[in-house]
C-alpha angles and dihedrals in degrees: 000000000000089000089055093055090047088053091051090052092048091052091049091051092047091048092052092052096045091047091051092049090048091051091048094052089055093051125080116241110277128210117264121244141194123261104289097169119132084225094058110134117259095233097113091053098046123073118254113271116247142167094287098042111028134206089250092056096250129121110270128232091259095048111131135173133183128252124217121188123194132201110186141179112199131186118197107205103204092180098055099024090238134139124208123188147173123193135187109207126198112199116197113198101209092163126098090241133091110235119213095183141014129226119220128191117231099185093167087068090077083078095046117120090245095048117137093210096099092049096059096059122079130196142102131274116325118242089249141357128217111220091249091055093041093056090043098050104034107018103047094241104118124179109273093237133145136078120303105206109206098177146346115199140164126242090278094051096258115147116250120210116241140176125209118210105180107287095358130073126196115210110205107213124222086232134357118278104240123221109281094017130111133219126207123200142154134233128192120194147148138194143181113257114234127229093239091198089070104012092051118222148129092265140016131095138307116221121217127204094253091057098260120134130211110208125207105182123193139139082030100137135050104270129199116246121229120269110191142153096263106049102011101215113013095212105145114147120262110240098171105263109062107062134207148315112197141168126247120249148135123278134205108181130177115194122189116205140160109293093244093056126105116215139186131165146146111334132009128311107248098195106039094150089059098048103037128064113248091260091048091049091051092051090044089058094041092053090069087076097045101108100150107046137007119266130201121255091172111023126219088246093054090047091052093049093046095052091060093066137064109208116202091196121089140213132195123232115206118205133178129193128180126209098358130141099216144005134224137161144189128220137179143128088236097067125124112196125202128172145189132188119237123203115218113177095317096322124106118224122183121233111203136185127189119186141148120251087259087073095059141139090014098055096042089054100045121007104082093037088054090049090052093047092048092051091051098045097044090047090053092054098038125010133313110285102260100198125089098235145010121205132197118199125194109230125162117252092359138125109162137136140213132162110303093347138067143171120235136184128220127106138169120244121265090280092055095252126130139182129238087251092057089046092049093047092049094048090046096050092047092050092048097047096044088046089059085074085079098038115059104347092069105009085053107204122169105266095182090060105028109026092174091063091071104020098038099040092043091048088055095053089044088062089058093046095047093049089054093049095049117355093182093054092040108032119178093228092082090067131115091001090077091074099051095090090057095042095057095041132107109318092206088064095051135090129187115262085245092074128109107265099242092057101056124102103216105036096183099049095038101045100030119016102036099049091041090051090048093053089046090055089045092054103037102034115014107035103013124231096278099054093036097049093051092049094044093050088047090057093046093050093045094052106033110129090010140089113259126186128211090260090058089054094047095045095045093051088056096038094055096043108036090232124131102224098164089113090054095046090047097049102038100033107027100040138042092230123136135212122254119159123168145172109255100177142351125199129183120224134190128202123250138165094222116098113253128217091264090055091049090050089052093052090048089055089054092050092241134114123253089250089062093062114099117255108279146153123250137201119227126194122241088228092053125107085229092064117107125188092238089068088071089072096048125099122194091247089055087077117083092219090066099033093052092048090052094047091050100043108033134062123220096268092051091047093055090053094054117107120233106218118183102171128051121199125197106210120197113197122194130198117203090164125087097233128080115224140161114279109233109194128188119199120202114195128211090252090060098253120126136211134186133216127184122200116199120248087250088077087086096054097104098032122031096187108041139011132182128212133179115224118196117207139176092211133049115261119235100180139007122202130184119217094355094183093043092238099147101057093250106186096201120047095171092087096042100092142063127235087038114256113252114253112248122230089249093054090048089051092048092052092049093052090051091052093047 
């Protein structure tokens, strides 16, 4: 009997070949075309692998990156809202190139009077204008922001030539820095600190009605741009949206503030006894063992008392940070400070929160706990958090990250009450900004070029961390449905994810939500958590404290999973296409041992009679003229042809494992959408039970518009639904069910209005 089946298969193969040849002979010769398959390999889009960035996605044996160390003395002038600084920079040229100049980022220059930032944005009148903006835009009195460079000198005090081009400064070296050498130089500067609540920005101060200020200070010093073996100098201008690419280094920073201020920043305070009161220092030390609940270092009562005064004396906070790519700090006399120790594989990391009394009770209840949860969850999915602390600061209208410290919005009303929406927003932003410690503060991608590599990847891991913190407030079932509105929007207002951040239309959807939703689909639906998590952790570990590119991410995810995902990267990241898969047609078949019309036609094409075909079983459609009602009671094993074959070729254990289908359904799937995706099908049977089947995305590789599958079943199917949990961002659910859902009166009315 096995020979008979082999003969049947051979005939089928021959028939397919002959039929194809016959069709081709009838066609006129068509013009050739390039590979237009959605499953075409991504090799043309990705850069050629080399000894720095390999084909497997790992850093190569010739990979290098620079190191930049900073020693700074900073004065925070609380009376004039001014920052004065001096820095000694040690630049280590670890590349194989000789460098004739250095590029330095001057981000504060985006607020300089001569900034071109206002000139690149179009649009009509704003909805409202704060006085500061009104005078700046319409009355010729801009904020006097931007860096004032007082001097740049070498180690001996000799002046060094420099040229400022908007937010970038080129330092022309006396002689090139040879490979393996270092160069030490000094910069002195000052700038006016902006009120970020009116002069919008990622840092500045928040004024309070009593005259107090809460400072969140970042991008406050001239910082070296990245020089690497992919871009050379990364010296694109800073226009406000796309963020930073920076080198790792060690920082020693002394910050002088009013004596009644509380301060924390990147790194660890080196002189806590000098800057805290005795009680605060004692609590600061005790907090290192507070693993269960946050404890106060600076109490609400102490903060309320401090904000009444205006000390004219000063004190200097000394901080040190190792192997970080940036530095930021917060300072105010209004700050409460609470802390909790977090255990990570035997190491203790401190979770801190600093906030004014205006942030309570919300911040006291959640912030530090959210910081701790974020460190734990991100460490589980990537690598153990390597820094000694992570700080969350409550700052109005803010959501911004720097190494070990971030600013986060969310406050109760004046009565101390808050809604679930406010709570959710605050937990979300704290998780997101603390999570940025991993991406891009450690896995140091180029934010200026590829915004999604930090915002999108971080937003994805944020989903996992939020769900663990509060699964009721942050359920998984909202993803990836949250991106559907954007995906089916106006194509003229879209750009692929793989676009430079300043050039996209919808920054939030493009850089945050869409890549996060894509990675969620990749984990939950395409790869599965086990394969995805291993590959994702491999990427994070390979590229921590290094500069990865998109290709390194794409290649690592495939290298560590044995999955060809080029079709996914191309569709989701390189195009603006969307997913729309539907059920075009469903036919029910029954089994028979009598040759059908299709079988007769096949025999005719071979030039043989129907009697010359080997004994076989056939499927006949319920809609066919060949169908008879008695077939409804027949099962495949009722035919001797099959039952004899089973009896001869299977042992008892194998027989018990065989299925017993009675019904056969021909499922025709259509794909009006551009993207390819797996087809997730839920079958609901007449007895009320359900079953699911997932066809891989590769089902579309030979036909991008329509595919057909035969599904055998022992029970009659009542309903078929594609993507029942909406886990593939399908933009059109109207074609996802069989039988077709009846159109509601509202939908009919809607269509009539569109036509009219």
